[in-house]
N, C-alpha and C positions, 0 to 999 in steps of 0.2 A: 121491426118498422126499419124501412131506410131512409134516412135524411140527405136530403140533397146542398153540398154546399157549391156556390159558384162564383167565377170572377163577373164583374160588369158585364161582358161582352158574352160570357157564357162558353169560353174557350177553353178554362180550366175548369174541371168539376170535380168536386170530393163527396162520395156517397159513404156516409157513416150509417152502421147498421145500428140498431137499440140506441140506448140512452148513453150521454157521456159520463166519464168515470168522475169528473168535476168540471164545473165551470166558475171560472175567475173573472176579478174584475183587476185590472192595474192604472193605475196613475202616473209612472214613473213618464220622465219627459221623453225617452226614446218613445216609448208607445204612442205617447200623444202624437210626436213627429211622424212616426211609422203609418197611424191610421189618419191622422189627421182628423182626428176629433179628442175631444177631452180627457177620454178613455180607453180604454183597451178590454172589451169581453172576449173570453178565449175558454172553446170548450175542450176537451182532452178525451180522445179516445184510444183505445188498446189498437197498435197496430194494427192486428187481424180484425179491428172492425170497420177499417178503410180502405176505401178503393179510391185511387187516383186517376185520373185520366187527363190528357191534355198537355200541352207545352207549356213550363214554366220555368223560371230564373229562380236563382238564389241571392240573397243576401246575408254572410253571415257576421255577427256581431258579439263581441260578451255584452252580457246583460250585468247590471246592476250588482247581482245578484253573484257573480265572480264565472257564473256557468257560460258556455257557449250558445247562441241560438242562432238558427241558417232559416228563415223566411223566404217561405215560394210564393211569387207574384206573377200573376198573367204577362207575358212578353208584350199582349197586345196592347191590353186596357190599363196594364199596372194597377189591379187588385191584388193586395194582398189578400191569400186565401187561408195557407196552411202553414206551419210551422214544425221544427225539432228542435228539443231544447236538451241538451244536453245531459241536465239532472234528469229527465225521465226519459230515457231512450229506447221503451218500450211502448212509447205513445206518440199520435200524432196530434199539436193542436191546431184546432181549426176554428178559424173568425166567426162569432157568434153572427153576426150581421151577413155574413155569408152566406147561409141558411134562410135569411129574409122572412122570419116564420116566428109572427110574436108569442106562440103559444110554447117557443123553444123554453126547455129549463131554464130557471135563472141561476145566478150565481151563488155559491154559498160563503164565499170570502172575497175578499177587497184587500190589494196590497199598494204600497205604498201612499198610502195616504197623506202623506206630509206633504205630497204636491198634487193633493185634488182639490179643483176648483171648489173655493169658498160656496158658492152659490150652488154647489150640486147636493142632492139630499140622497142619502142610501137608506135601505130598510132595515131597522133595528135588530133586528134578528140575524143578520149577515156579521159574519165574524169580519172585523176589520182589523189590519196591522198600519202603522206608522211608516215603515217599511217594507220590505220582504218577509216573508214566512221562513221560519227554521222548521227542517221536519217535513214529511210529507204533507200536500194537500189535504185537508178534509172536507172532502164533499158528499156527493152522494155515496159512494164507494171510496176507501181507501187505495191509491193504486199499489201494484205487486211491488214486493222490495222495498 
């Protein structure tokens, strides 16, 4: 099954095959500012599962975890669509909202909850971490290596 994520204007498109290896939420302030929302929802796919089409611009910054992040966004409409995390060099992260599909697989864990908005409620069966996770994500499947 192919899943299509795209920017608001449709110029930048990412096609991901199959299911994501994991989906997570992040409440850090950097993600709040980048998304313009109270949290970030990201899906991680092995690079071989992903095809990227269209022009993008990148913005790189260190994450609170100390790893490097490079976010790709549409140069026309500015939507942030996908990223590369140096912690997971064999994966692309893709914004769950860019898929615009309410049936998309849900997150298995949430990080930086110490910065979570107090009125937000998460599923009780989701792994929850006050700060970042240590070790590999525990999603639908553990990432390689």
